[in-house]
C-alpha positions in Angstrom: -143.3 -9.4 79.8 -144.5 -12.9 80.4 -141.1 -14.5 79.7 -138.9 -12.0 81.5 -138.4 -12.2 85.3 -135.9 -9.4 85.9 -134.9 -6.2 84.2 -131.5 -5.4 85.9 -129.8 -2.0 85.4 -126.9 -0.1 86.9 -125.2 3.3 86.4 -128.3 5.2 87.5 -127.2 5.4 91.2 -130.8 4.6 92.3 -131.5 1.7 94.6 -134.8 0.2 93.2 -136.7 -3.1 93.3 -140.0 -2.4 91.6 -142.6 -5.1 90.7 -144.1 -4.7 87.2 -146.7 -7.4 87.4 -147.1 -10.7 89.2 -143.8 -12.0 87.8 -141.5 -9.3 86.4 -139.4 -6.8 88.4 -137.2 -3.9 87.5 -134.1 -3.9 89.6 -131.5 -1.1 89.7 -128.5 -2.1 91.7 -127.8 1.4 93.1 -124.1 2.2 93.6 -121.2 1.0 95.7 -120.1 4.4 96.9 -123.3 5.7 98.5 -125.5 2.6 99.2 -122.8 -0.2 99.3 -125.4 -2.1 97.2 -125.1 -5.0 94.8 -127.3 -7.6 93.1 -127.2 -11.3 93.7 -128.7 -14.0 91.5 -128.7 -17.5 92.9 -130.0 -19.2 89.7 -133.7 -18.7 90.8 -134.1 -15.4 92.4 -132.5 -11.9 92.0 -132.2 -9.7 95.1 -130.5 -6.6 96.3 -127.9 -6.8 99.1 -126.0 -4.1 101.0 -122.5 -4.5 102.2 -122.4 -3.9 106.0 
C-alpha cells in the first residue's frame, strides 16, 4: 500500500487505529453512542477524537 495513507471504516463499532507499515494505517472510527468517537482529517493527518 505505498500510495495509501489511511483506510478509514465505520459501522463496525470498534475503535481502532492500527499501523500497517511505516506509512499506512487502518482506522475504524468506533461509534458515537458507546465511545463518543469520530475521525478528523486536517488535510495532512487523520486522527481519532473522543467527545468529552
